[in-house]
C-alpha positions as CSV (number, residue, x, y, z in Angstrom):
1,M,0.0,0.0,0.0
2,T,1.3,3.4,-0.9
3,T,1.3,6.3,1.5
4,L,1.7,9.9,0.3
5,K,2.6,13.1,2.2
6,V,1.9,16.7,1.2
7,I,4.0,19.6,2.2
8,E,3.7,23.3,1.4
9,I,6.6,25.1,-0.3
10,L,7.2,28.8,-1.3
11,A,9.6,29.5,-4.1
12,E,10.7,32.6,-6.1
13,S,12.2,33.2,-9.6
14,E,13.2,36.2,-11.6
15,K,12.2,34.4,-14.8
16,S,8.6,33.1,-14.5
17,W,6.1,31.2,-12.3
18,E,7.0,28.0,-14.1
19,D,10.6,28.5,-13.2
20,A,9.6,29.2,-9.5
21,A,7.7,25.9,-9.5
22,Q,10.7,24.1,-11.0
23,T,13.0,25.7,-8.3
24,A,10.6,24.4,-5.6
25,I,10.7,20.9,-7.0
26,S,14.5,20.9,-7.5
27,K,15.1,22.1,-3.9
28,A,12.6,19.7,-2.5
29,A,14.3,16.8,-4.4
30,E,17.5,17.4,-2.4
31,S,15.9,16.0,0.7
32,L,12.8,14.2,-0.6
33,H,12.5,11.3,-3.1
34,D,9.7,10.0,-5.3
35,I,8.0,13.4,-5.7
36,K,4.7,12.8,-7.5
37,S,3.2,16.2,-8.1
38,I,3.0,19.9,-7.3
39,Y,-0.2,21.8,-6.9
40,I,0.2,25.5,-7.4
41,K,-2.0,27.1,-4.7
42,E,-1.2,30.8,-5.2
43,L,0.8,33.0,-7.7
44,E,2.3,36.4,-6.7
45,A,4.6,38.8,-8.5
46,K,6.9,41.4,-6.8
47,V,6.8,44.8,-8.5
48,E,9.4,47.6,-8.5
49,N,9.2,50.7,-10.5
50,H,6.1,49.5,-12.4
51,K,7.9,46.3,-13.5
52,I,7.7,42.7,-12.3
53,V,11.0,41.8,-10.8
54,S,10.2,38.3,-9.4
55,Y,7.6,35.6,-9.5
56,R,6.5,33.7,-6.5
57,I,4.5,30.5,-6.0
58,N,2.9,28.8,-3.0
59,G,2.8,25.1,-3.9
60,K,1.8,21.8,-2.4
61,V,4.3,19.0,-3.1
62,T,3.2,15.4,-2.9
63,F,5.7,12.6,-2.4
64,E,5.7,9.0,-1.4
65,L,6.8,7.9,2.1
66,D,9.1,4.9,2.5
């Protein structure tokens, strides 16, 4: 029987929301294995001088427990 766990992760990128999500997965994979999915719960952009300077995501990462 498979048991999964979900954790919440915040990540940021200067490129895009997709890159922020990939950053979250890459960082999580350093200490977690068998990551199954990421659910993007919220998107946010930081603005300076009327320009977007960074993209932020709040995501839920699902992975399998040993």
